[in-house]
C-alpha positions in Angstrom: 252.8 149.0 152.3 254.7 151.1 154.8 252.7 154.2 156.0 254.8 157.4 156.0 254.4 161.1 156.1 250.9 162.4 155.5 249.5 158.8 155.3 250.6 158.2 158.9 249.2 161.5 160.0 245.9 160.8 158.3 245.8 157.4 159.9 246.4 158.8 163.3 243.8 161.5 162.8 241.3 158.8 161.8 241.9 156.6 164.7 241.7 159.5 167.2 238.5 160.7 165.6 237.0 157.2 165.9 237.8 157.1 169.6 236.4 160.6 170.3 233.3 159.9 168.2 232.7 156.6 170.1 233.0 158.4 173.5 230.7 161.1 172.4 228.1 158.7 170.9 228.1 156.1 173.6 229.5 157.8 176.7 232.2 156.5 179.1 233.6 153.0 178.5 236.6 150.9 179.3 239.6 150.7 177.0 238.7 147.1 176.2 235.2 148.0 175.1 236.5 151.0 173.2 239.0 148.8 171.3 236.1 146.5 170.3 233.9 149.4 169.4 236.4 151.1 167.0 238.0 147.9 165.8 241.5 148.8 167.0 244.0 146.7 169.0 244.2 147.2 172.8 247.8 148.4 172.3 246.6 151.1 169.8 243.8 152.2 172.1 246.2 152.4 175.1 248.5 154.7 173.1 245.7 156.9 171.8 244.0 157.2 175.2 247.3 158.1 176.8 247.8 160.9 174.3 244.2 162.2 174.7 244.6 162.2 178.5 247.9 164.1 178.3 246.1 166.7 176.1 243.2 166.9 178.6 240.6 165.8 176.1 239.6 162.6 178.0 240.0 161.4 181.6 239.9 158.2 183.6 236.9 157.6 185.9 236.0 155.1 188.5 237.2 151.5 188.2 234.6 149.0 186.9 233.6 146.1 189.2 235.2 142.8 188.4 234.5 139.3 189.6 238.1 138.1 189.7 241.6 139.2 190.6 243.8 141.2 188.3 243.9 144.7 186.9 240.6 146.4 187.1 239.3 148.3 184.1 238.4 152.0 184.3 236.0 154.0 182.3 237.4 156.6 179.9 235.2 159.7 179.2 235.4 163.0 177.4 236.3 166.2 179.4 233.6 168.7 178.4 235.5 171.7 179.8 238.7 170.8 178.0 237.9 172.8 174.9 235.5 175.5 173.8 234.2 176.7 170.5 232.8 180.1 169.6 229.9 180.7 167.2 228.4 183.4 165.0 224.9 182.7 163.5 223.7 185.4 161.0 220.1 185.4 160.1 217.7 188.0 158.7 217.5 190.9 161.1 219.6 189.4 163.9 222.7 187.4 164.8 223.4 185.1 167.7 226.9 185.1 169.4 227.6 182.0 171.4 230.1 179.6 172.9 229.8 175.9 173.8 231.9 173.3 175.6 233.4 170.3 173.9 230.2 168.3 174.6 227.9 170.9 173.1 226.9 172.4 176.5 226.2 176.1 176.1 228.5 178.6 177.9 226.9 181.9 176.7 224.5 183.1 174.1 223.6 186.7 173.1 221.1 187.8 170.4 222.1 191.0 168.6 219.8 193.0 166.3 221.4 193.8 162.9 221.4 197.4 161.6 219.4 197.4 158.3 221.3 198.3 155.2 224.7 198.5 157.0 227.7 197.4 154.9 228.3 193.6 155.4 232.0 194.0 156.5 231.0 196.7 159.1 228.3 194.3 160.5 230.6 191.3 160.7 233.4 193.3 162.3 231.2 194.6 165.0 229.8 191.2 165.7 233.2 189.6 165.9 234.4 192.3 168.4 231.4 191.7 170.6 231.9 187.9 170.3 235.5 188.2 171.5 234.5 190.5 174.3 232.0 187.8 175.5 234.7 185.1 175.1 237.3 187.0 177.2 236.2 184.9 180.2 237.3 181.7 178.5 241.0 180.4 178.5 242.3 181.5 175.1 244.4 178.3 174.7 241.3 176.2 175.1 239.3 177.9 172.3 239.5 175.7 169.2 237.9 178.1 166.7 234.8 179.8 165.4 231.9 178.3 163.6 229.9 180.6 161.3 226.3 179.7 160.3 224.8 182.2 157.8 221.5 182.4 156.0 221.6 181.9 152.3 224.0 180.4 149.7 227.7 179.7 150.6 230.4 178.7 148.2 231.7 175.1 147.9 234.7 175.9 150.1 232.8 177.3 153.0 234.7 180.6 152.9 232.3 183.1 151.3 228.6 183.9 151.3 227.3 184.3 147.7 223.8 185.4 148.6 222.6 186.0 152.1 219.0 186.6 151.0 218.7 189.8 153.1 220.7 188.8 156.1 223.7 191.0 155.0 224.0 193.7 152.4 223.8 192.4 148.8 226.7 190.7 147.1 229.2 188.0 147.7 231.4 188.5 150.8 234.5 186.6 152.1 232.9 186.0 155.5 235.4 183.4 156.8 238.3 185.7 156.0 236.7 188.6 157.9 236.0 186.5 160.9 239.5 185.0 161.0 241.0 188.5 160.7 239.0 189.9 163.7 239.2 186.8 166.0 242.6 185.4 165.0 241.0 182.0 165.2 240.4 179.2 162.7 236.9 179.5 161.1 234.5 176.9 159.7 231.4 178.1 157.9 228.2 176.7 156.4 224.7 177.6 155.6 222.5 178.0 158.7 220.0 175.2 157.9 222.9 172.8 157.4 224.3 173.9 160.7 221.0 173.3 162.4 220.8 169.8 161.0 224.4 169.1 162.1 223.6 170.4 165.6 220.6 168.1 165.8 222.7 165.1 164.7 225.4 166.0 167.3 222.9 166.3 170.1 220.9 163.1 169.2 224.2 161.3 168.5 222.6 159.8 165.4 224.6 158.2 162.6 224.1 159.5 159.1 224.4 156.3 157.3 220.7 156.6 156.1 219.2 159.7 154.6 217.6 162.2 156.9 215.8 165.3 155.6 215.6 168.3 157.8 213.0 171.0 157.2 213.3 174.4 158.9 210.2 176.5 158.8 210.7 179.8 160.6 210.9 183.2 159.1 211.3 181.5 155.8 211.7 177.8 154.7 214.9 175.9 154.2 216.0 172.3 154.1 219.1 170.1 154.2 219.8 166.4 153.7 222.2 164.2 155.7 223.3 160.8 154.4 226.4 158.7 154.5 228.2 161.1 156.9 227.7 164.1 154.7 225.2 167.1 155.0 224.2 169.2 152.0 221.4 171.5 151.0 218.2 169.9 149.6 219.2 170.6 146.1 221.5 172.8 144.0 223.1 176.1 145.1 221.0 178.5 143.1 217.6 179.3 144.5 216.4 175.7 144.5 216.2 174.7 148.1 212.9 173.2 149.3 211.8 176.7 150.4 212.2 178.1 146.9 210.3 175.5 144.9 207.8 177.4 142.7 204.3 176.3 143.6 202.1 178.9 141.9 202.3 181.2 138.9 202.9 184.8 140.0 202.5 185.2 143.7 204.5 187.3 146.2 208.1 188.1 145.9 210.4 185.7 147.8 213.6 186.7 149.6 215.4 184.9 146.7 213.9 187.4 144.2 211.5 184.8 142.6 207.7 184.9 142.7 205.3 182.1 143.8 207.8 180.1 145.8 206.8 177.9 148.7 208.2 180.4 151.2 205.7 183.0 150.0 202.8 180.6 150.9 203.7 178.2 153.6 206.2 180.0 155.9 205.0 181.5 159.2 205.9 184.9 157.8 203.6 184.3 154.8 200.8 183.0 157.0 200.9 186.0 159.2 201.1 188.5 156.3 198.2 186.8 154.4 196.0 186.8 157.6 196.9 190.5 158.2 195.6 191.3 154.7 192.1 189.9 155.4 191.8 191.0 159.1 188.3 192.2 159.5 185.8 192.4 162.4 183.1 190.6 160.3 185.2 188.2 158.2 187.7 187.1 160.8 186.0 187.9 164.1 188.1 185.6 166.3 191.4 186.8 164.8 190.2 190.4 165.1 189.6 189.8 168.8 192.9 188.0 169.4 194.9 190.7 167.6 193.3 193.6 169.4 191.3 194.9 166.4 192.4 197.4 163.8 195.4 198.6 166.0 197.3 195.4 165.2 200.3 196.2 163.0 201.4 192.6 162.8 199.9 189.3 163.8 201.5 186.7 166.0 201.6 183.2 164.5 199.9 181.6 167.5 196.9 184.0 167.1 196.6 183.1 163.4 196.6 179.4 164.0 194.3 179.7 167.0 191.8 181.6 164.8 192.1 179.0 162.1 191.5 176.1 164.5 188.5 177.7 166.2 186.2 178.8 163.5 187.6 181.7 161.4 186.9 180.1 158.0 188.9 182.7 156.0 192.0 182.2 158.2 191.5 178.4 158.1 191.5 178.6 154.3 194.8 180.4 154.2 196.3 177.9 156.7 194.9 175.0 154.6 196.5 176.4 151.5 199.9 176.6 153.3 199.5 173.0 154.6 198.7 171.7 151.1 201.7 173.5 149.5 204.1 172.3 152.2 202.7 168.7 151.9 203.1 168.8 148.1 206.7 169.8 148.4 207.4 167.1 151.0 205.8 164.5 148.9 208.2 165.4 146.1 211.1 165.0 148.6 209.8 161.6 149.6 209.4 160.3 146.1 212.7 161.8 144.7 215.1 161.5 147.6 213.5 158.6 149.5 214.7 159.7 152.9 214.3 157.3 155.9 213.2 160.2 158.1 211.9 163.8 157.7 212.5 166.1 160.7 210.3 169.1 161.1 212.0 172.1 162.8 210.3 175.3 163.7 207.7 176.8 166.1 204.9 176.3 163.6 205.2 172.5 164.1 204.7 173.0 167.9 201.1 174.0 167.0 199.0 170.8 167.2 196.4 172.1 164.7 199.0 172.9 162.0 201.0 169.7 162.6 198.0 167.4 162.5 196.7 169.0 159.3 200.1 168.6 157.7 200.5 164.9 158.7 197.0 164.1 157.6 197.7 165.7 154.2 200.9 163.7 153.8 199.2 160.4 154.7 196.7 161.0 151.9 199.3 161.4 149.2 202.1 158.9 149.9 201.8 155.2 149.2 203.1 152.5 151.6 206.2 151.8 149.4 207.4 155.4 149.9 206.5 156.0 153.5 209.1 158.0 155.4 209.1 158.5 159.2 208.1 162.0 159.9 208.8 163.5 163.3 209.0 166.9 165.0 212.5 167.9 166.2 212.9 167.4 169.9 215.0 170.6 169.9 212.6 173.1 168.4 213.8 176.6 169.2 216.9 175.3 171.0 219.4 174.8 168.1 220.0 178.4 167.0 222.3 179.3 170.0 224.5 176.2 169.6 224.4 175.5 165.8 227.3 177.8 164.9 229.9 176.8 167.5 229.0 173.1 167.0 230.3 173.5 163.4 233.8 174.0 164.9 233.3 171.3 167.5 232.3 168.8 164.9 235.3 169.7 162.7 237.6 169.2 165.7 236.1 165.8 166.3 236.6 164.8 162.7 240.3 165.6 162.9 240.7 163.6 166.0 241.3 166.8 168.1 244.5 167.5 166.2 243.3 170.7 164.5 240.3 172.4 163.0 
């Protein structure tokens, strides 16, 4: 069959995307090795590489050593500074404005406190104007677009936020449209937990042929699953991510408006709030000392977990309850989704006491036939500044650098 029109364009995009992905995943390589890696003819690779060099996306490096006479092969590599992407991450109480190079290297990052109860459009407009002021130092023609990562539930098209769970004022908002209007750049948007998982995959250069479950446990709890090249939330769109699984009857009110969810028991926020409620010089003496006594208005997570690990039995009981609830939810994930790997992301997993208790609880309840590899993310605390702009970078890679 003769390829024409859109078919030829799609084929070209796919071939260029394969070349860019190979250079990103494996680093610099010769044209010959590149052809073998992406299963294209040397002639096709020569043409694609010539186009990419002309566009400034790749460059030739030093010649490779050779034993005989003849033309020496040279390494082809990506040019990190050839393109830039901007990012806007919106979470509860704050936003992060950032930019990265083509290879994910960070150019700038700024954390901005969000004004409580401000209208969503007013908030987004102000954030975009600040983002573009920060980006003024970058060559405009090299900016490929804006990635937006937002807390909550987005629509299937990635254009609107349906429920930001307290990050923005209540209601559905056409977030991508607002950002495009203010920046005059193409926008790609997704849920913030999905964006964090995508950023981890980009940095580790991992394929997504097998299922990988990503659990973020910070202010609240959220999760996403990657498999067969796609990333989606742990379950359906409506208040049923891992962090919103009901685990008790009644209980505190979750940000989703439900009661008794996992987030109200096992999140760092819940741990600190529960410990605050029992803070006492006699019942929790170590925590009392670490917190500075009755003057403590809020408790740091490190102090709560240190008290639990070192003899405050009441605090240890709260922590154990959180561990058991989280382990119960993860066991459900293991048995239902059967992921090859579970990645734990969040500062709570940097605490040796909490992590060891969670892993011990999981070992108790999962049989050998359903064992999943469980590991702490190597990028804890590092993904938030780059997750949003990497949405745009990843989209640019998928189109072979032809558009966003």
